[in-house]
SEFIDO-550027 format. One record per residue (C-alpha): residue in one letter; z, x, y. Coordinates in pm, 1 decimal. Example, Ala and Ser with C-alpha at 12.3 -4.5 7.8 and 13.67 -1.06 7.14 Angstrom:
atom res: a | w: 780.0 | u: 1230.0 | v: -450.0 .
atom res: s | w: 714.0 | u: 1367.0 | v: -106.0 .
END
This chain:
atom res: m | w: 7146.8 | u: 6146.2 | v: -19346.9 .
atom res: e | w: 7315.4 | u: 5967.1 | v: -19061.7 .
atom res: q | w: 7693.3 | u: 5927.3 | v: -19066.0 .
atom res: v | w: 7768.3 | u: 5583.3 | v: -18928.4 .
atom res: g | w: 8145.2 | u: 5566.0 | v: -18914.9 .
atom res: g | w: 8472.4 | u: 5594.9 | v: -19096.3 .
atom res: f | w: 8759.4 | u: 5386.2 | v: -19219.2 .
atom res: q | w: 9132.1 | u: 5442.7 | v: -19211.2 .
atom res: s | w: 9129.9 | u: 5388.6 | v: -19589.2 .
atom res: g | w: 8978.9 | u: 5731.8 | v: -19648.6 .
atom res: f | w: 8607.4 | u: 5659.0 | v: -19655.9 .
atom res: h | w: 8317.4 | u: 5717.0 | v: -19424.4 .
atom res: a | w: 7978.7 | u: 5553.4 | v: -19433.1 .
atom res: k | w: 7646.6 | u: 5725.4 | v: -19413.4 .
atom res: k | w: 7290.8 | u: 5598.7 | v: -19406.5 .
atom res: v | w: 7043.6 | u: 5776.3 | v: -19636.0 .
atom res: k | w: 6695.8 | u: 5723.4 | v: -19776.6 .
atom res: r | w: 6687.7 | u: 5510.6 | v: -20091.4 .
atom res: e | w: 6566.0 | u: 5812.3 | v: -20290.8 .
atom res: a | w: 6899.0 | u: 5983.4 | v: -20215.7 .
atom res: a | w: 7100.8 | u: 5715.8 | v: -20398.1 .
atom res: r | w: 7370.9 | u: 5874.7 | v: -20613.0 .
atom res: w | w: 7387.1 | u: 5577.9 | v: -20849.2 .
atom res: p | w: 7042.6 | u: 5410.1 | v: -20826.4 .
atom res: q | w: 7101.4 | u: 5208.3 | v: -21143.0 .
atom res: f | w: 7399.2 | u: 5036.1 | v: -20973.8 .
atom res: l | w: 7252.8 | u: 5007.3 | v: -20622.4 .
atom res: i | w: 7322.9 | u: 4667.8 | v: -20469.1 .
atom res: c | w: 6975.1 | u: 4588.4 | v: -20333.0 .
atom res: r | w: 6697.6 | u: 4362.1 | v: -20450.3 .
atom res: h | w: 6501.9 | u: 4380.9 | v: -20123.7 .
atom res: d | w: 6315.6 | u: 4713.9 | v: -20161.5 .
atom res: c | w: 6500.9 | u: 4853.4 | v: -19858.9 .
atom res: q | w: 6404.7 | u: 5211.3 | v: -19775.8 .
atom res: e | w: 6751.7 | u: 5305.6 | v: -19642.4 .
atom res: i | w: 7090.9 | u: 5246.4 | v: -19797.7 .
atom res: i | w: 7454.3 | u: 5278.8 | v: -19694.1 .
atom res: q | w: 7686.9 | u: 5501.9 | v: -19894.9 .
atom res: l | w: 8066.5 | u: 5490.8 | v: -19875.6 .
atom res: v | w: 8194.1 | u: 5843.3 | v: -19931.1 .
atom res: s | w: 8553.8 | u: 5938.2 | v: -20013.3 .
atom res: h | w: 8725.0 | u: 6170.3 | v: -19764.9 .
atom res: v | w: 8932.8 | u: 6308.7 | v: -20052.2 .
atom res: s | w: 8668.8 | u: 6387.7 | v: -20313.6 .
atom res: g | w: 8354.2 | u: 6387.6 | v: -20101.8 .
atom res: e | w: 8194.1 | u: 6172.0 | v: -20370.5 .
atom res: v | w: 7980.6 | u: 5863.2 | v: -20315.2 .
atom res: e | w: 8197.2 | u: 5570.9 | v: -20426.3 .
atom res: f | w: 7978.6 | u: 5273.6 | v: -20332.1 .
atom res: e | w: 7616.4 | u: 5212.4 | v: -20233.0 .
atom res: l | w: 7441.3 | u: 4908.9 | v: -20092.7 .
atom res: c | w: 7145.7 | u: 4827.5 | v: -19872.9 .
atom res: k | w: 7173.0 | u: 4732.9 | v: -19506.5 .
atom res: i | w: 7113.9 | u: 4364.3 | v: -19583.3 .
atom res: e | w: 7398.6 | u: 4356.2 | v: -19836.3 .
atom res: a | w: 7619.4 | u: 4563.4 | v: -19602.7 .
atom res: e | w: 7572.8 | u: 4300.5 | v: -19331.0 .
atom res: r | w: 7659.6 | u: 4025.4 | v: -19578.5 .
atom res: m | w: 7971.1 | u: 4214.4 | v: -19685.2 .
atom res: a | w: 8071.2 | u: 4267.2 | v: -19322.4 .
atom res: r | w: 8043.2 | u: 3893.4 | v: -19255.1 .
atom res: v | w: 8258.2 | u: 3812.1 | v: -19559.6 .
atom res: l | w: 8522.2 | u: 4063.7 | v: -19448.2 .
atom res: l | w: 8521.6 | u: 3931.9 | v: -19091.6 .
atom res: e | w: 8560.1 | u: 3576.2 | v: -19218.5 .
atom res: a | w: 8856.1 | u: 3683.6 | v: -19431.8 .
atom res: v | w: 9015.0 | u: 3862.6 | v: -19136.3 .
atom res: n | w: 8973.4 | u: 3560.2 | v: -18912.2 .
atom res: e | w: 9121.1 | u: 3326.3 | v: -19175.2 .
atom res: s | w: 9439.5 | u: 3525.8 | v: -19214.3 .
atom res: d | w: 9701.7 | u: 3548.2 | v: -18944.1 .
atom res: s | w: 9973.2 | u: 3699.4 | v: -19160.8 .
atom res: c | w: 9873.2 | u: 4064.4 | v: -19107.0 .
atom res: l | w: 10036.3 | u: 4245.0 | v: -18818.7 .
atom res: t | w: 9812.0 | u: 4471.3 | v: -18615.0 .
atom res: s | w: 9932.3 | u: 4788.1 | v: -18452.9 .
END
């Protein structure tokens, strides 16, 4: 397991082997990736979301595009 960061929203991400998937039947990956990213709740310690690195990169791009489109959010 490799912890790869956290979010102010109460989650941290960790990279694990595919075999360690908590919810393999719902895993967002159709690429046979050997490692996946898990988002883990700081409150419960439970895995809330799992996806492969390819899908994580796609999600990151979508989020960055959304951030760059919006100028109505104030940053502190």
